[in-house]
C-alpha positions as CSV (number, residue, x, y, z in Angstrom):
1,M,30.7,-6.5,-4.2
2,K,33.3,-4.4,-2.1
3,V,32.4,-2.1,0.6
4,S,33.3,1.4,1.5
5,S,35.2,1.6,4.9
6,L,33.4,4.6,5.4
7,F,31.0,2.5,7.8
8,L,33.3,3.8,10.4
9,F,32.7,7.2,9.5
10,S,28.6,6.7,9.4
11,A,28.9,5.2,13.0
12,L,31.1,8.3,14.1
13,L,28.7,10.8,12.5
14,L,25.7,8.7,14.2
15,L,27.7,9.3,17.7
16,D,28.1,12.5,16.9
17,T,24.9,13.4,16.1
18,A,23.3,11.8,19.4
19,A,25.7,13.4,21.4
20,A,24.7,16.6,20.2
21,S,21.1,16.1,20.4
22,P,19.1,16.5,24.0
23,S,18.4,13.4,25.7
24,A,15.3,11.1,23.9
25,K,12.7,10.4,26.1
26,P,10.6,8.0,25.0
27,G,6.8,7.9,25.5
28,K,3.4,7.3,24.2
29,K,0.7,10.2,23.5
30,K,-1.8,10.4,26.6
31,K,-4.7,8.3,25.7
32,K,-8.1,9.8,24.2
33,D,-11.2,8.8,26.6
34,W,-13.9,7.9,24.1
35,G,-16.3,6.8,26.8
36,N,-19.2,5.0,25.2
37,K,-19.0,6.4,21.9
38,K,-20.1,3.9,19.1
39,P,-18.4,4.8,16.1
40,K,-20.2,6.7,13.0
41,N,-17.2,6.0,10.7
42,F,-14.6,3.4,10.0
43,I,-11.4,3.8,8.4
44,M,-9.6,0.9,7.3
45,V,-5.6,1.3,6.7
46,I,-3.8,-1.5,4.8
47,P,0.0,-0.4,4.6
48,D,0.8,-3.2,1.5
49,G,3.7,-5.8,2.4
50,F,4.4,-3.4,5.8
51,G,6.2,-5.8,8.5
52,P,7.0,-4.6,11.8
53,T,11.0,-4.4,10.8
54,S,10.1,-1.9,8.0
55,E,8.8,0.4,10.7
56,L,12.2,-0.2,12.7
57,M,14.5,0.8,9.2
58,A,12.1,3.9,9.1
59,R,12.3,5.4,12.9
60,D,16.3,4.5,12.9
61,Y,16.5,6.8,9.6
62,V,14.1,10.1,11.4
63,H,16.0,8.9,15.0
64,W,19.3,9.7,13.1
65,K,18.2,12.9,11.5
66,D,16.8,14.3,14.7
67,N,17.8,12.2,17.9
68,S,15.1,13.5,19.8
69,T,12.3,11.0,17.9
70,T,12.1,7.7,19.4
71,M,8.6,7.1,18.0
72,L,6.9,7.2,14.9
73,P,3.4,8.3,14.4
74,V,2.0,4.8,14.2
75,D,4.1,3.6,16.9
76,G,1.7,5.4,19.4
77,L,-1.0,3.0,17.8
78,I,0.2,-0.3,18.4
79,I,-3.1,-2.5,19.7
80,G,-1.4,-5.9,19.0
81,Q,-0.8,-8.1,16.0
82,T,-2.3,-9.5,12.9
83,R,-1.7,-13.8,11.8
84,T,-1.6,-13.7,8.0
85,K,-2.4,-17.1,6.9
86,S,-4.0,-17.8,3.6
87,S,-6.6,-20.9,3.5
88,D,-3.4,-22.8,1.0
89,S,-0.4,-21.1,2.4
90,Y,1.3,-20.4,5.5
91,V,2.3,-17.4,3.3
92,T,-0.2,-15.4,2.0
93,D,-1.1,-12.7,-1.2
94,S,-2.6,-9.6,-0.7
95,S,-5.7,-10.6,-2.4
96,A,-6.4,-13.5,0.1
97,S,-5.2,-11.2,2.9
98,A,-7.4,-8.1,1.4
99,T,-10.6,-10.8,1.4
100,A,-9.9,-11.7,4.8
101,Y,-10.2,-8.4,5.7
102,S,-13.4,-7.2,4.0
103,A,-15.2,-10.5,3.7
104,G,-14.2,-12.6,6.7
105,I,-13.3,-15.3,5.0
106,K,-9.9,-17.5,4.1
107,T,-9.5,-17.9,0.9
108,Y,-7.0,-19.3,-1.5
109,N,-3.9,-17.0,-3.0
110,G,-4.7,-15.1,-6.2
111,G,-9.2,-15.0,-4.9
112,V,-10.9,-12.1,-4.9
113,G,-13.9,-11.6,-2.3
114,V,-14.5,-15.8,-3.5
115,D,-13.8,-18.6,-1.2
116,S,-11.9,-21.8,-2.5
117,T,-15.0,-23.1,-4.5
118,F,-15.4,-19.7,-6.4
119,T,-18.5,-18.9,-4.1
120,P,-18.6,-14.7,-3.9
121,Y,-18.9,-13.6,-0.3
122,A,-20.2,-10.1,0.4
123,T,-17.9,-7.1,1.8
124,V,-18.2,-4.9,4.4
125,L,-17.9,-1.8,2.1
126,E,-21.2,-3.6,0.0
127,S,-23.2,-4.1,3.1
128,L,-22.7,-0.9,4.4
129,S,-23.2,1.1,1.6
130,L,-26.6,-1.0,1.0
131,Q,-27.4,0.4,4.5
132,G,-26.9,3.9,3.2
133,F,-23.3,4.4,4.2
134,K,-21.0,6.7,2.2
135,T,-18.0,4.3,1.1
136,G,-14.5,4.8,-0.3
137,L,-11.5,3.5,-1.6
138,V,-8.2,5.1,-1.8
139,V,-4.8,3.9,-2.7
140,T,-1.5,4.0,-4.0
141,S,-1.5,1.0,-6.8
142,R,-3.7,0.6,-9.6
143,I,-6.9,0.9,-8.1
144,T,-7.7,-2.9,-9.7
145,H,-5.2,-4.7,-7.3
146,A,-5.9,-6.9,-5.4
147,T,-6.0,-5.2,-2.2
148,P,-8.9,-2.3,-3.2
149,A,-10.4,-5.1,-5.3
150,S,-11.2,-7.6,-2.6
151,Y,-13.5,-5.3,-1.1
152,I,-15.8,-4.9,-4.4
153,A,-15.3,-7.3,-6.4
154,H,-15.8,-11.0,-6.9
155,T,-13.2,-12.8,-9.3
156,H,-11.6,-16.3,-9.4
157,H,-8.0,-14.4,-10.2
158,R,-6.6,-11.1,-9.1
159,D,-5.1,-10.6,-12.2
160,L,-8.3,-10.6,-14.5
161,E,-8.3,-6.4,-13.5
162,S,-10.1,-5.3,-16.7
163,N,-13.0,-7.6,-15.5
164,I,-12.3,-6.2,-12.2
165,A,-12.7,-2.5,-13.0
166,L,-16.1,-3.1,-14.2
167,Q,-17.4,-4.2,-10.8
168,L,-15.8,-1.8,-9.1
169,I,-17.6,0.5,-10.9
170,G,-20.7,-0.7,-10.5
171,H,-21.6,-1.9,-14.2
172,A,-20.9,-5.7,-13.9
173,H,-21.8,-6.2,-10.3
174,P,-25.5,-7.4,-9.0
175,L,-25.5,-4.9,-6.2
176,G,-24.6,-1.6,-8.5
177,R,-22.6,1.2,-7.8
178,R,-21.8,1.0,-4.3
179,V,-18.3,2.7,-4.4
180,D,-19.0,6.6,-3.8
181,L,-15.1,7.9,-4.0
182,I,-12.1,6.0,-6.0
183,L,-8.6,7.9,-6.3
184,G,-5.5,6.0,-7.4
185,G,-3.7,4.8,-10.5
186,G,-4.6,2.2,-13.1
187,S,-6.1,4.0,-16.0
188,C,-4.9,1.3,-18.3
189,H,-7.8,-0.7,-17.1
190,F,-10.3,1.7,-18.3
191,L,-9.2,2.8,-21.4
192,P,-10.7,1.0,-24.7
193,S,-7.9,-1.5,-26.2
194,T,-7.8,0.7,-29.2
195,T,-6.3,3.8,-26.8
196,P,-2.2,3.5,-26.7
197,G,-1.4,2.6,-23.0
198,S,-4.6,0.5,-22.5
199,C,-4.4,-2.8,-20.7
200,R,-8.0,-3.5,-21.7
201,P,-8.2,-6.9,-24.3
202,D,-11.3,-5.2,-25.2
203,S,-12.9,-2.1,-27.0
204,T,-14.7,-1.5,-23.7
205,D,-14.8,2.2,-22.4
206,A,-14.9,2.0,-18.8
207,F,-14.3,5.9,-18.4
208,T,-17.4,6.6,-20.2
209,L,-19.8,3.8,-18.4
210,A,-18.5,5.5,-14.7
211,K,-19.6,8.6,-16.2
212,G,-23.0,7.3,-17.3
213,L,-23.4,5.5,-13.9
214,G,-23.1,8.9,-12.7
215,Y,-19.0,9.6,-11.7
216,N,-17.2,12.6,-11.9
217,V,-14.3,11.5,-13.9
218,F,-10.5,13.2,-13.3
219,Q,-7.5,12.4,-14.3
220,T,-5.0,14.8,-13.7
221,R,-3.9,16.8,-10.4
222,S,-5.4,20.0,-11.1
223,E,-9.4,18.3,-11.5
224,F,-8.2,17.0,-8.0
225,D,-7.7,20.3,-6.6
226,K,-10.8,21.8,-8.1
227,N,-13.0,19.7,-5.3
228,P,-14.9,17.8,-7.6
229,K,-18.0,16.5,-6.1
230,L,-19.1,13.3,-5.0
231,P,-19.1,10.5,-6.8
232,Y,-16.0,10.7,-8.4
233,L,-13.4,8.3,-9.5
234,G,-9.9,9.6,-9.9
235,L,-7.5,8.0,-11.4
236,F,-3.7,9.7,-12.0
237,T,-1.5,7.2,-13.7
238,R,-1.5,4.8,-15.8
239,D,-0.1,1.8,-13.7
240,H,0.6,2.2,-10.1
241,M,1.0,5.8,-8.9
242,S,4.9,6.6,-8.4
243,Y,6.8,5.6,-5.4
244,E,6.8,8.3,-3.0
245,I,10.5,9.6,-3.7
246,D,9.9,9.5,-7.4
247,R,6.5,11.7,-6.7
248,D,5.8,14.7,-9.0
249,S,3.3,17.0,-6.6
250,A,2.4,19.0,-9.4
251,K,0.9,15.3,-11.0
252,E,0.3,13.4,-8.3
253,P,-1.1,14.0,-4.9
254,S,0.2,11.8,-1.8
255,L,-1.2,9.4,0.0
256,K,-2.1,11.6,3.1
257,E,-3.5,14.6,0.2
258,M,-6.1,11.6,-1.3
259,A,-6.5,10.4,2.5
260,I,-7.8,13.6,3.8
261,R,-9.5,14.6,0.8
262,A,-11.7,11.4,1.1
263,L,-12.5,11.8,4.7
264,N,-13.6,15.6,4.3
265,D,-15.7,14.8,1.2
266,L,-17.4,11.7,2.5
267,Y,-17.6,13.8,6.3
268,S,-19.7,16.1,4.2
269,A,-22.0,13.5,2.7
270,T,-22.6,12.3,6.0
271,R,-22.5,14.7,8.4
272,K,-26.3,15.5,8.5
273,S,-27.1,11.8,7.8
274,K,-27.5,9.0,10.7
275,Q,-25.7,6.9,8.8
276,G,-21.3,7.7,8.2
277,F,-18.9,6.5,6.2
278,F,-16.2,3.6,5.4
279,V,-13.4,4.1,3.5
280,M,-10.2,1.7,2.9
281,V,-7.0,3.4,2.4
282,E,-3.6,1.1,0.9
283,A,-0.3,2.7,1.1
284,S,0.2,0.3,-1.7
285,R,3.6,0.5,-2.8
286,I,5.8,-0.2,0.8
287,D,5.0,-3.4,-1.1
288,H,6.3,-3.0,-4.3
289,A,9.4,-1.7,-2.7
290,G,10.2,-4.9,-0.9
291,H,9.1,-7.2,-3.9
292,A,11.9,-4.9,-5.5
293,N,14.5,-4.9,-3.0
294,D,15.0,-1.4,-2.9
295,P,15.7,-0.1,0.5
296,V,15.5,3.5,-0.6
297,A,11.6,3.3,-2.1
298,H,10.6,1.2,0.8
299,L,11.7,3.7,3.8
300,H,10.4,6.7,2.0
301,D,6.9,5.3,1.3
302,I,6.7,4.0,5.0
303,L,7.6,7.8,5.7
304,A,4.3,8.8,3.9
305,F,2.3,5.9,5.2
306,N,3.5,7.2,8.9
307,E,2.7,11.0,7.5
308,A,-1.1,9.9,6.4
309,M,-1.3,7.9,9.6
310,D,-0.8,10.6,11.8
311,A,-3.2,12.9,10.0
312,I,-6.0,10.4,10.0
313,R,-5.7,10.4,13.8
314,E,-5.8,14.1,13.8
315,W,-8.6,14.2,11.9
316,I,-10.5,12.0,13.9
317,D,-9.3,13.8,17.2
318,G,-11.3,17.0,14.9
319,H,-14.6,15.6,14.3
320,E,-15.8,14.5,17.8
321,D,-19.1,14.8,16.4
322,S,-18.8,12.2,14.1
323,P,-17.2,9.5,16.2
324,T,-14.7,7.6,14.1
325,T,-12.8,4.6,14.6
326,M,-9.7,3.5,12.4
327,V,-7.7,0.0,12.3
328,A,-4.4,-0.2,10.2
329,T,-2.7,-3.6,9.8
330,A,-0.7,-5.0,6.9
331,D,-2.0,-7.5,4.2
332,H,1.5,-9.6,4.9
333,E,5.0,-8.8,5.5
334,C,7.0,-8.5,2.2
335,G,11.1,-9.0,1.7
336,G,12.0,-10.7,4.7
337,L,13.5,-7.2,5.6
338,T,16.3,-7.4,8.2
339,V,18.3,-4.2,9.6
340,G,22.1,-5.9,10.7
341,G,23.7,-8.4,9.3
342,D,27.6,-9.9,8.9
343,I,29.8,-8.8,6.6
344,P,33.6,-8.4,7.1
345,Q,33.6,-4.7,7.5
346,D,34.0,-3.5,11.6
347,P,31.8,-2.8,13.7
348,S,29.9,-6.0,13.3
349,Y,26.5,-5.1,14.8
350,W,25.3,-2.0,13.1
351,Y,23.0,-0.3,11.2
352,A,24.0,2.9,9.2
353,P,20.7,4.8,8.1
354,S,23.1,7.9,6.9
355,W,23.5,6.1,3.6
356,F,19.4,7.3,2.7
357,A,20.6,10.9,3.0
358,G,21.5,11.4,0.3
359,S,18.5,9.6,-1.7
360,R,16.5,11.4,-4.2
361,A,15.2,8.6,-6.2
362,S,14.1,5.1,-6.2
363,A,16.2,2.3,-8.0
364,G,13.8,1.4,-10.2
365,V,13.9,4.9,-11.9
366,L,17.6,5.3,-11.9
367,A,18.0,1.6,-13.4
368,K,15.9,2.8,-16.6
369,R,17.7,6.2,-16.7
370,F,20.5,4.4,-16.8
371,L,19.4,1.4,-19.9
372,A,18.0,4.6,-21.9
373,F,21.7,6.5,-21.9
374,T,23.2,6.2,-25.5
375,G,27.1,7.0,-25.4
376,S,30.6,5.3,-25.7
377,D,31.6,3.1,-22.7
378,E,33.4,5.5,-20.6
379,E,30.8,7.6,-21.5
380,K,28.2,5.2,-19.7
381,K,30.1,4.6,-17.0
382,K,30.4,8.1,-16.2
383,F,26.7,8.3,-16.3
384,L,26.3,6.0,-14.1
385,R,28.4,7.2,-11.2
386,E,27.3,10.7,-11.7
387,E,23.4,10.2,-12.6
388,V,22.4,6.9,-11.0
389,L,24.6,5.9,-8.0
390,K,24.8,9.2,-6.4
391,P,21.4,10.3,-7.0
392,Y,20.6,6.8,-5.3
393,G,22.7,8.4,-2.3
394,I,26.1,5.8,-3.2
395,S,28.7,8.6,-3.4
396,D,31.6,6.3,-2.9
397,A,31.4,3.6,-6.0
398,T,34.4,1.7,-6.4
399,D,35.3,1.1,-10.3
400,A,34.7,-2.3,-9.6
401,E,31.5,-1.4,-8.9
402,I,31.3,1.1,-11.6
403,Q,32.5,-2.1,-14.2
404,E,30.2,-4.6,-12.9
405,A,27.2,-2.4,-12.8
406,A,27.9,-0.8,-16.5
407,K,27.7,-4.7,-17.9
408,I,24.2,-5.0,-17.0
409,T,21.8,-4.8,-19.4
410,S,18.0,-5.6,-17.7
411,S,16.3,-2.7,-15.9
412,G,15.0,-5.3,-13.3
413,K,18.9,-6.7,-12.2
414,L,20.1,-3.3,-12.4
415,E,17.8,-2.5,-9.9
416,T,18.5,-5.1,-8.0
417,W,21.8,-4.7,-7.8
418,L,21.6,-0.8,-6.9
419,G,19.1,-2.4,-3.7
420,K,21.7,-4.7,-2.9
421,A,24.8,-2.2,-3.4
422,M,22.8,0.1,-1.0
423,G,21.9,-2.7,1.4
424,D,25.5,-3.6,1.6
425,R,26.2,-0.2,3.1
426,A,23.5,0.5,5.6
427,R,23.3,-3.3,6.2
428,V,19.7,-3.3,5.0
429,Y,19.2,-7.0,4.1
430,W,16.3,-9.0,2.2
431,S,15.9,-12.6,2.5
432,T,13.4,-13.1,-0.5
433,G,11.5,-11.1,-3.4
434,G,8.4,-12.3,-2.2
435,H,5.8,-12.1,0.7
436,T,6.8,-13.9,3.9
437,G,4.5,-15.5,6.7
438,A,5.5,-12.7,9.7
439,D,3.1,-11.9,11.8
440,V,2.1,-8.1,11.1
441,T,1.7,-5.1,13.6
442,L,-2.0,-4.4,14.2
443,Y,-2.8,-0.3,14.7
444,G,-6.1,1.6,15.9
445,Y,-7.6,4.5,16.9
446,G,-11.0,5.8,18.1
447,P,-14.0,4.6,19.9
448,K,-14.4,0.7,20.9
449,V,-10.7,0.3,19.1
450,E,-9.6,-1.0,22.7
451,E,-12.0,-4.2,22.2
452,F,-10.0,-5.2,19.6
453,A,-6.3,-5.4,20.9
454,G,-4.9,-8.3,21.3
455,H,-3.6,-11.4,18.8
456,R,-5.6,-11.6,15.9
457,E,-6.9,-13.9,13.0
458,N,-6.8,-11.5,9.8
459,T,-11.0,-12.5,9.1
460,E,-11.4,-10.9,12.8
461,V,-11.2,-7.3,11.0
462,A,-13.7,-7.8,9.2
463,D,-15.5,-9.5,12.5
464,F,-14.9,-6.2,14.5
465,I,-16.7,-4.0,12.0
466,V,-19.5,-6.5,11.2
467,D,-20.0,-6.6,15.1
468,L,-19.8,-2.6,15.0
469,F,-22.2,-2.2,12.7
470,G,-24.7,-4.8,13.1
471,L,-24.4,-5.6,9.9
472,N,-25.3,-9.4,8.2
473,L,-23.3,-10.3,5.4
474,E,-24.4,-13.7,4.7
475,S,-27.9,-11.9,3.4
476,V,-26.0,-9.7,0.8
477,S,-24.0,-12.8,0.2
478,R,-27.0,-14.4,-0.9
479,K,-28.1,-11.0,-3.3
480,L,-24.8,-11.8,-5.1
481,R,-25.4,-15.5,-5.5
482,K,-28.7,-14.8,-6.9
483,N,-27.9,-13.6,-10.0
484,Q,-26.5,-17.0,-11.5
485,T,-25.8,-15.6,-14.9
486,W,-23.6,-13.4,-13.3
487,V,-21.1,-15.8,-10.7
488,D,-20.6,-17.8,-14.0
489,E,-19.4,-15.2,-16.1
490,W,-17.7,-12.7,-14.1
491,V,-16.7,-14.7,-10.9
492,K,-16.3,-18.2,-12.0
493,P,-13.3,-19.8,-14.1
494,A,-14.6,-20.4,-17.6
495,K,-14.6,-23.6,-18.3
496,G,-12.0,-25.4,-19.7
497,E,-9.8,-22.4,-18.3
498,T,-6.7,-23.3,-16.5
499,M,-6.2,-21.6,-12.8
500,K,-2.6,-19.7,-12.9
501,A,-0.4,-21.7,-10.2
502,S,1.6,-18.2,-9.4
503,V,0.9,-15.6,-7.8
504,H,2.9,-12.5,-7.4
505,G,2.4,-9.3,-5.9
506,H,3.4,-6.7,-8.3
């Protein structure tokens, strides 16, 4: 693929920007002294698929826009690194990693809240709920997806999302309803099969069941804005929520808005009680953009994650009457992202974040837009140039590139092509469309978090929470296993059922 000679222009533009801006003075925010306080609440944040290079890519983009910015919000919260392997692979998937974070055990890729023998293990969310804590799950994926599922469900495979939906609301859970606040996407697994857009294989109406279990159920932004009372279940999309760059704020709240709403509602419900709250917040779609090798979508979801993390830190500072500890770490890196690469053009060592400045939509949305367009070959080429490439940030497409892209008839292949076209310009590259085994960054803030600093195994996240709150996960695990009928019907594979060999992070 031919790349424009505007690389030199990008280099000069970056240098001009740096020269015109005041000197940057890197420095961390002054650390808050928490003394001997113990946390009443715990916030677990999982930026799915987020590796160290992902943060660097976003940081340098923001620095290009404002030379005085040398750190993003999460950079000042770094306390170590996390090792991510699962029980059956040096490269984990999200369900195995989230099970390590939630239950403190290693499991196989695809397992949700179970070990390699399909034995269910209790999670910190379940244990805290039984002690009287309020709990919440906030995600930008389907709420039945691997990461949130691993905090409340127990099943031999992550793809059984209609099963997971019923466990999530407490209908098919031996401990009953354990989650007080649920926000995200994925309503298709709650709709009966007779409803258009349903993903369920049966006629079960999980929304009606949720209402019967006490949930206030809503599916629109306007209902979210009306401050529903706990417990509530709010799902804004049939599938995953939109990438941040594609999000319509009139229809979908941001990760930051959902996280702060959750913190405020859980705080209000617990401020006068001895027990506090536990909430897991997942910036889910960083990972999906990594799988798609879409640097534009990846960048903007990383920035949204940073915005949410900064707001969470400020929330903790503003609620000293209810001490809260926050730990954040990715479940794994995704895409094998690199910044900088060897191509014929000069300069040899270069990353050109300026290319991202013109991006207005993800590659996936634009690819579908093009394939839905009908017209002559020449009209398609013009549409591709003006309504697909330019909104993606590529304003210098060559005739050869237009000819090549116009021949693509698959949305997925065009999405990949767009990501590579942008990557060649910005010099952002991927080694895989899957996960990697890279260590991920460990972040923390709040009382006792310094005790968790260092290089940690992923199971130690759950161990830290257990120690902070004096939990006994084994006693709760025994309660789960006591119901053998539930274990046989909901957790283990059916007799003769073949385990799925492949696991995908989408």
